[in-house]
C-alpha positions as CSV (number, residue, x, y, z in Angstrom):
1,X,-19.2,-13.8,-32.6
2,X,-15.7,-14.1,-31.2
3,X,-12.9,-12.3,-33.2
4,X,-10.3,-15.0,-34.1
5,X,-7.0,-14.2,-32.1
6,X,-4.9,-13.3,-35.2
7,X,-7.3,-10.8,-36.1
8,X,-7.2,-9.4,-32.5
9,X,-3.6,-9.4,-32.4
10,X,-3.4,-7.4,-35.8
11,X,-6.2,-4.9,-34.6
12,X,-4.7,-4.3,-31.2
13,X,-1.0,-3.8,-32.5
14,X,-2.4,-1.2,-35.3
15,X,-4.2,0.6,-32.5
16,X,-1.1,0.9,-30.4
17,X,1.1,2.1,-33.3
18,X,-1.4,4.4,-34.4
19,X,-2.6,7.8,-33.2
20,X,-4.7,8.6,-30.2
21,X,-8.1,10.1,-30.4
22,X,-10.2,12.4,-28.0
23,X,-12.6,10.5,-25.8
24,X,-15.7,11.3,-24.0
25,X,-17.1,9.1,-21.5
26,X,-20.1,9.7,-19.1
27,X,-22.5,8.2,-16.7
28,X,-19.8,6.1,-15.0
29,X,-19.1,4.8,-11.5
30,X,-15.4,5.9,-11.3
31,X,-13.3,3.6,-9.0
32,X,-9.5,4.7,-8.5
33,X,-7.0,4.9,-5.9
34,X,-8.6,8.3,-4.7
35,X,-12.1,6.2,-4.1
36,X,-15.4,5.8,-5.5
37,X,-17.7,8.5,-7.2
38,X,-21.0,8.0,-9.1
39,X,-22.4,9.8,-12.3
40,X,-18.8,10.5,-13.3
41,X,-17.5,11.7,-16.7
42,X,-14.0,11.8,-18.2
43,X,-12.8,13.6,-21.4
44,X,-9.4,13.1,-23.0
45,X,-7.8,14.9,-26.1
46,X,-6.1,13.9,-29.3
47,X,-2.9,13.6,-27.3
48,X,-4.1,10.8,-25.4
49,X,-4.2,12.6,-22.1
50,X,-7.1,13.4,-19.6
51,X,-8.1,16.8,-19.8
52,X,-11.3,17.1,-17.4
53,X,-13.2,14.9,-15.1
54,X,-16.1,15.5,-12.8
55,X,-19.9,15.0,-12.3
56,X,-21.4,18.1,-13.3
57,X,-23.0,17.6,-16.9
58,X,-22.7,21.3,-17.9
59,X,-18.9,21.0,-17.4
60,X,-19.1,17.8,-19.3
61,X,-20.5,19.6,-22.3
62,X,-17.8,22.3,-22.2
63,X,-15.1,19.8,-21.9
64,X,-16.2,18.0,-24.7
65,X,-16.2,21.0,-27.0
66,X,-12.8,21.8,-25.8
67,X,-11.3,18.7,-27.5
68,X,-13.6,19.0,-30.4
69,X,-16.4,16.6,-29.6
70,X,-20.0,17.7,-30.0
71,X,-21.8,16.9,-26.8
72,X,-24.9,16.6,-28.8
73,X,-23.6,13.9,-31.0
74,X,-24.4,10.6,-29.1
75,X,-22.3,8.8,-31.5
76,X,-19.3,10.8,-30.4
77,X,-19.9,10.2,-26.6
78,X,-19.7,6.8,-24.7
79,X,-22.4,6.3,-22.4
80,X,-21.1,4.1,-19.7
81,X,-24.6,3.3,-18.4
82,X,-23.4,3.0,-14.7
83,X,-20.4,0.7,-15.7
84,X,-17.3,0.9,-13.4
85,X,-14.7,3.2,-14.9
86,X,-10.9,2.5,-13.9
87,X,-7.6,3.4,-14.9
88,X,-5.9,0.9,-17.1
89,X,-4.3,-2.0,-15.3
90,X,-0.4,-2.0,-15.0
91,X,1.3,-5.4,-14.9
92,X,4.9,-5.1,-13.9
93,X,5.7,-8.8,-13.8
94,X,4.4,-11.0,-16.7
95,X,6.0,-13.2,-19.2
96,X,3.5,-13.9,-21.9
97,X,-0.1,-15.0,-23.0
98,X,-1.8,-16.7,-26.0
99,X,0.9,-19.2,-26.5
100,X,3.7,-16.6,-26.7
101,X,6.1,-15.4,-24.4
102,X,7.9,-11.9,-24.2
103,X,11.0,-13.8,-25.1
104,X,9.7,-15.0,-28.4
105,X,11.0,-12.0,-30.5
106,X,8.9,-9.1,-31.9
107,X,5.8,-11.3,-33.1
108,X,5.9,-12.9,-29.6
109,X,5.7,-9.7,-28.0
110,X,2.7,-8.4,-30.2
111,X,0.8,-11.5,-29.5
112,X,1.2,-11.8,-25.8
113,X,0.6,-8.1,-25.2
114,X,-2.8,-8.3,-27.2
115,X,-3.7,-11.0,-24.8
116,X,-3.4,-9.1,-21.8
117,X,-4.5,-5.9,-23.4
118,X,-8.0,-7.2,-24.3
119,X,-8.3,-8.0,-20.5
120,X,-7.7,-4.5,-19.4
121,X,-3.7,-4.5,-19.0
122,X,-2.9,-1.3,-20.9
123,X,0.6,-1.0,-19.9
124,X,3.1,-3.8,-19.1
125,X,6.8,-4.4,-18.2
126,X,7.8,-7.3,-19.9
127,X,9.3,-10.1,-17.8
128,X,12.2,-12.1,-19.5
129,X,13.2,-15.4,-17.9
130,X,16.7,-16.8,-17.2
131,X,18.6,-17.6,-20.3
132,X,22.2,-17.6,-21.7
133,X,23.5,-14.1,-21.6
134,X,23.6,-13.6,-25.2
135,X,19.9,-14.7,-25.5
136,X,18.9,-12.4,-22.7
137,X,20.6,-9.5,-24.5
138,X,18.9,-10.3,-27.8
139,X,15.6,-10.5,-26.0
140,X,16.1,-7.0,-24.3
141,X,17.0,-5.4,-27.4
142,X,13.6,-6.6,-28.8
143,X,11.7,-4.9,-25.9
144,X,13.8,-1.8,-26.5
145,X,12.9,-1.7,-30.2
146,X,9.3,-2.4,-29.2
147,X,9.2,0.7,-26.8
148,X,10.0,2.9,-29.6
149,X,6.9,1.8,-31.6
150,X,4.2,1.8,-29.2
151,X,3.3,3.3,-25.8
152,X,1.9,0.3,-23.9
153,X,5.3,-1.6,-23.2
154,X,7.2,0.0,-20.3
155,X,10.4,-1.7,-20.7
156,X,11.8,-5.1,-19.5
157,X,12.1,-6.8,-16.3
158,X,15.1,-9.2,-16.0
159,X,13.8,-12.2,-13.8
160,X,17.4,-13.8,-13.8
161,X,20.0,-14.6,-14.0
162,X,21.1,-13.6,-10.8
163,X,18.9,-15.8,-8.6
164,X,19.7,-18.2,-5.6
165,X,19.9,-21.6,-7.1
166,X,18.1,-22.8,-3.8
167,X,15.0,-20.7,-4.6
168,X,15.4,-20.8,-8.7
169,X,11.8,-22.0,-9.0
170,X,11.3,-22.7,-12.7
171,X,14.4,-21.0,-13.9
172,X,17.1,-22.9,-15.8
173,X,20.1,-23.6,-13.3
174,X,22.7,-23.9,-16.0
175,X,22.1,-20.2,-16.6
176,X,22.2,-18.7,-13.1
177,X,25.2,-16.4,-12.6
178,X,26.8,-14.2,-9.9
179,X,26.2,-10.6,-10.9
180,X,29.8,-9.5,-11.2
181,X,30.3,-6.0,-12.3
182,X,31.4,-6.7,-15.9
183,X,28.3,-8.8,-16.4
184,X,26.0,-5.9,-15.0
185,X,27.7,-3.4,-17.4
186,X,27.2,-5.9,-20.4
187,X,23.4,-6.2,-19.7
188,X,23.0,-2.4,-19.0
189,X,24.8,-1.6,-22.4
190,X,22.5,-4.1,-24.4
191,X,19.4,-2.8,-22.8
192,X,20.1,0.9,-23.8
193,X,17.8,2.0,-20.9
194,X,15.0,-0.3,-21.0
195,X,15.5,-2.3,-18.0
196,X,13.1,-1.2,-15.4
197,X,13.6,-4.0,-13.0
198,X,15.9,-6.6,-12.3
199,X,15.3,-9.4,-9.6
200,X,18.6,-10.1,-7.5
201,X,19.1,-12.5,-4.6
202,X,21.2,-10.2,-2.3
203,X,22.8,-12.9,-0.7
204,X,24.9,-13.7,-4.0
205,X,28.7,-12.9,-3.4
206,X,28.1,-9.5,-5.8
207,X,24.5,-9.1,-5.0
208,X,24.5,-6.1,-3.0
209,X,27.2,-4.6,-5.4
210,X,25.0,-5.5,-8.3
211,X,21.9,-3.6,-6.8
212,X,23.9,-0.6,-6.1
213,X,25.1,-0.7,-9.8
214,X,21.7,-1.2,-11.4
215,X,20.1,1.5,-9.1
216,X,22.8,4.0,-10.2
217,X,22.0,3.2,-13.8
218,X,18.1,4.1,-13.0
219,X,17.0,0.5,-12.7
220,X,14.7,-0.5,-9.7
221,X,16.4,-3.8,-8.4
222,X,14.0,-6.2,-6.8
223,X,14.8,-8.8,-3.8
224,X,13.4,-11.9,-4.8
225,X,14.3,-15.6,-5.9
226,X,16.5,-15.4,-2.7
227,X,17.4,-17.3,0.5
228,X,18.4,-14.0,2.3
229,X,18.0,-13.6,6.1
230,X,16.6,-10.3,7.5
231,X,19.7,-8.2,7.5
232,X,20.9,-9.0,4.1
233,X,17.6,-8.3,2.6
234,X,17.5,-5.2,4.7
235,X,20.9,-4.3,3.1
236,X,19.5,-5.0,-0.2
237,X,16.9,-2.3,0.2
238,X,19.2,0.2,1.7
239,X,21.6,-0.5,-1.3
240,X,18.8,0.6,-3.8
241,X,16.2,-2.1,-4.2
242,X,13.0,-0.8,-4.6
243,X,10.6,-4.0,-5.1
244,X,9.8,-7.3,-3.6
245,X,9.4,-10.1,-6.4
246,X,6.3,-11.9,-5.9
247,X,6.2,-12.0,-2.0
248,X,6.0,-15.4,-0.3
249,X,6.9,-17.2,-3.7
250,X,10.5,-18.1,-4.3
251,X,12.0,-17.0,-1.1
252,X,12.2,-18.2,2.7
253,X,9.2,-17.5,4.4
254,X,8.0,-16.0,7.8
255,X,9.7,-17.5,10.8
256,X,9.5,-16.2,14.3
257,X,13.2,-16.6,15.0
258,X,14.3,-16.3,11.3
259,X,12.5,-13.4,10.0
260,X,13.8,-13.7,6.5
261,X,13.2,-10.9,3.5
262,X,9.6,-10.5,4.0
263,X,9.5,-8.3,7.1
264,X,12.5,-6.3,5.8
265,X,10.4,-5.5,2.7
266,X,7.1,-4.8,4.8
267,X,8.8,-2.3,7.4
268,X,10.4,-0.1,4.6
269,X,8.1,2.5,3.1
270,X,10.3,2.8,0.0
271,X,9.4,-0.9,-1.3
272,X,6.7,-1.8,-3.5
273,X,5.5,-5.4,-2.8
274,X,4.5,-7.8,-5.7
275,X,1.8,-10.2,-5.1
276,X,0.0,-12.9,-7.0
277,X,-3.3,-13.1,-6.3
278,X,-4.6,-16.1,-7.9
279,X,-5.2,-18.3,-4.9
280,X,-2.7,-20.9,-6.0
281,X,0.7,-19.3,-5.8
282,X,-0.5,-17.7,-2.9
283,X,-3.8,-19.2,-1.0
284,X,-6.4,-16.9,0.1
285,X,-5.8,-16.6,3.8
286,X,-2.2,-15.6,2.9
287,X,-3.3,-13.0,0.0
288,X,-5.7,-11.3,2.8
289,X,-2.8,-11.3,5.3
290,X,0.0,-10.1,2.9
291,X,-2.5,-7.4,1.4
292,X,-2.8,-5.9,4.8
293,X,0.9,-5.9,5.5
294,X,1.9,-2.8,3.5
295,X,-1.4,-0.5,2.5
296,X,-0.8,1.5,-0.6
297,X,2.5,-0.7,-1.5
298,X,1.1,-4.0,-2.6
299,X,1.1,-4.4,-6.4
300,X,-0.9,-7.1,-7.8
301,X,1.2,-9.0,-10.6
302,X,0.3,-12.0,-12.7
303,X,4.0,-13.7,-13.3
304,X,1.7,-14.9,-16.3
305,X,3.3,-17.2,-18.8
306,X,2.4,-18.4,-22.2
307,X,-0.4,-20.6,-21.4
308,X,-2.3,-17.6,-20.2
309,X,-5.9,-17.3,-21.6
310,X,-5.3,-20.7,-23.2
311,X,-6.5,-24.4,-22.7
312,X,-4.7,-26.9,-20.5
313,X,-1.9,-28.5,-22.1
314,X,1.8,-28.9,-22.9
315,X,3.8,-25.5,-23.3
316,X,7.4,-24.0,-23.1
317,X,9.1,-21.7,-20.5
318,X,12.1,-20.8,-22.5
319,X,13.7,-24.1,-23.2
320,X,11.8,-25.8,-20.3
321,X,8.9,-28.0,-20.8
322,X,5.6,-27.1,-18.8
323,X,2.3,-29.0,-18.3
324,X,-0.8,-26.8,-17.4
325,X,-3.5,-28.7,-15.5
326,X,-6.6,-26.7,-14.2
327,X,-4.9,-23.6,-15.2
328,X,-1.9,-24.5,-12.9
329,X,1.6,-24.4,-14.7
330,X,4.4,-26.7,-13.6
331,X,7.7,-27.8,-14.9
332,X,7.4,-31.6,-16.5
333,X,11.0,-32.3,-15.0
334,X,10.3,-31.7,-11.3
335,X,7.1,-30.4,-10.8
336,X,7.9,-26.7,-9.8
337,X,5.4,-24.0,-10.1
338,X,6.3,-22.4,-13.6
339,X,4.6,-19.0,-13.7
340,X,0.9,-18.4,-13.6
341,X,-1.8,-18.2,-16.0
342,X,-3.5,-15.1,-14.2
343,X,-4.8,-11.9,-15.6
344,X,-4.6,-8.7,-13.6
345,X,-8.5,-8.5,-14.6
346,X,-9.1,-11.9,-12.7
347,X,-6.9,-10.6,-9.7
348,X,-9.0,-7.6,-9.5
349,X,-12.0,-9.8,-9.7
350,X,-11.0,-12.1,-7.0
351,X,-9.8,-9.3,-4.7
352,X,-13.4,-7.5,-5.0
353,X,-15.7,-10.4,-5.5
354,X,-14.2,-13.5,-3.7
355,X,-11.9,-11.9,-1.0
356,X,-14.2,-8.8,-0.1
357,X,-11.5,-6.2,-0.6
358,X,-12.3,-2.6,-0.9
359,X,-12.8,-2.0,-4.5
360,X,-10.6,1.4,-4.5
361,X,-7.8,-0.5,-2.8
362,X,-8.2,-3.6,-5.1
363,X,-7.9,-1.1,-8.3
364,X,-5.1,0.7,-6.8
365,X,-3.1,-2.5,-6.5
366,X,-3.5,-3.0,-10.3
367,X,-3.0,0.6,-11.3
368,X,-1.4,3.3,-9.1
369,X,0.9,1.3,-6.9
370,X,2.7,-0.7,-9.8
371,X,3.0,2.5,-11.9
372,X,4.6,4.3,-8.8
373,X,7.1,1.7,-8.3
374,X,8.9,3.3,-11.5
375,X,8.0,6.9,-10.8
376,X,5.3,6.5,-13.6
377,X,2.7,8.1,-11.4
378,X,4.3,11.4,-12.3
379,X,5.3,12.9,-15.6
380,X,8.3,11.0,-16.8
381,X,10.0,10.5,-20.0
382,X,8.9,7.0,-20.6
383,X,5.1,7.3,-20.4
384,X,5.1,11.2,-20.6
385,X,1.7,11.6,-18.9
386,X,1.5,9.8,-15.6
387,X,-0.3,6.6,-15.1
388,X,-2.7,5.2,-12.4
389,X,-5.5,7.9,-11.7
390,X,-8.4,8.9,-13.6
391,X,-7.7,12.8,-13.2
392,X,-6.7,15.6,-15.4
393,X,-3.1,15.4,-16.6
394,X,-3.1,11.6,-16.5
395,X,-2.8,9.4,-19.5
396,X,-6.2,8.4,-21.0
397,X,-5.7,4.8,-19.8
398,X,-9.2,3.8,-19.1
399,X,-11.5,0.5,-18.6
400,X,-15.2,0.2,-18.5
401,X,-16.0,-2.9,-16.4
402,X,-19.1,-4.7,-15.7
403,X,-20.0,-3.8,-11.9
404,X,-21.5,-7.4,-11.2
405,X,-18.6,-9.4,-12.7
406,X,-15.7,-6.9,-12.9
407,X,-15.2,-8.1,-16.3
408,X,-13.6,-5.6,-18.7
409,X,-15.9,-4.5,-21.6
410,X,-13.8,-1.8,-23.2
411,X,-10.2,-0.6,-23.2
412,X,-8.3,2.4,-24.0
413,X,-4.4,2.9,-23.8
414,X,-3.2,6.5,-24.2
415,X,-6.3,7.5,-26.0
416,X,-6.3,4.4,-28.5
417,X,-9.2,2.0,-28.3
418,X,-8.2,-1.7,-28.0
419,X,-11.5,-3.3,-27.2
């Protein structure tokens, strides 16, 4: 029997605001960025940190004892039964799920996060859409407060208001701004250190200066929603932008005499490139092409909005009306694509089962690569233990997944059982 969503939200929220437990999983097929290993096991401690991994059963028993788990107690050990064991998925660009947006206040954050968490997204950067400045500041303060309560929220991504009018997509044109220094300072003050990423069109009058200003404050600026030529995009990356926001979408595309921003990102080893692998935002031939552009630097993102994991129908994107048909979201006003209804679980499924990607590479794009964009692949003050691999010292963000369907069966975030 399916658990009612209200109960799921309450359970997931309680787990994430609770304490971690030691975990022992064996007989798994491990898949992470370092490759595939059969007959694998992992043990984590009561801090929610992995202490040991391997394939030797004797070493497994010793590791269990080291964290207070009796290896003879079958009820204390999870038998994976050959299922796929991966790190938890990390989504650095998503707006909501389960009829709620991350702009909808503390309760909205709880609901939308639960919608992604039960599908394997253990950590998320909460993307906030373009709004009046006072609304953006209120929303970013809500993210800051949630970060203090639970480990799954990595911070905020401001997708706006510093976007090109010609490439605004579903963002409200009335709220777009030029990123003058005073406005940048105001947003940084309101955020109290929780802005991880901000999408900026570098060709705006103060675009390059704002990229430098945000980068100096520890934010990772992203080039996107732009009409920039190659040279301007390159200047943006040289000024400190470390991400390209959803490559191919809301930007001028590839042209042999007008290269645009995409080659500037592809050729720069410092840049992490977001890609929406849903077959709609980016059709399959271009997903395949784009994935090969920059090995180990492509991060699957969802750009998921409130209708994610919900039926077709009428929804909101901020103050704008959205209609979802066949899982595709478009603005009622002009038919513009209004985010996706994608889950990272589905992005990985598509990559492995439909597009034929190497499983380790597909998992890397949903785990280690997005974590690395913010330095979360190393010990850091936000997550403590690093993210993105199943290895000693890394956070106990773990998924057990059906090897035939790549559907996520069980989920742990920092040693907390979410599903």
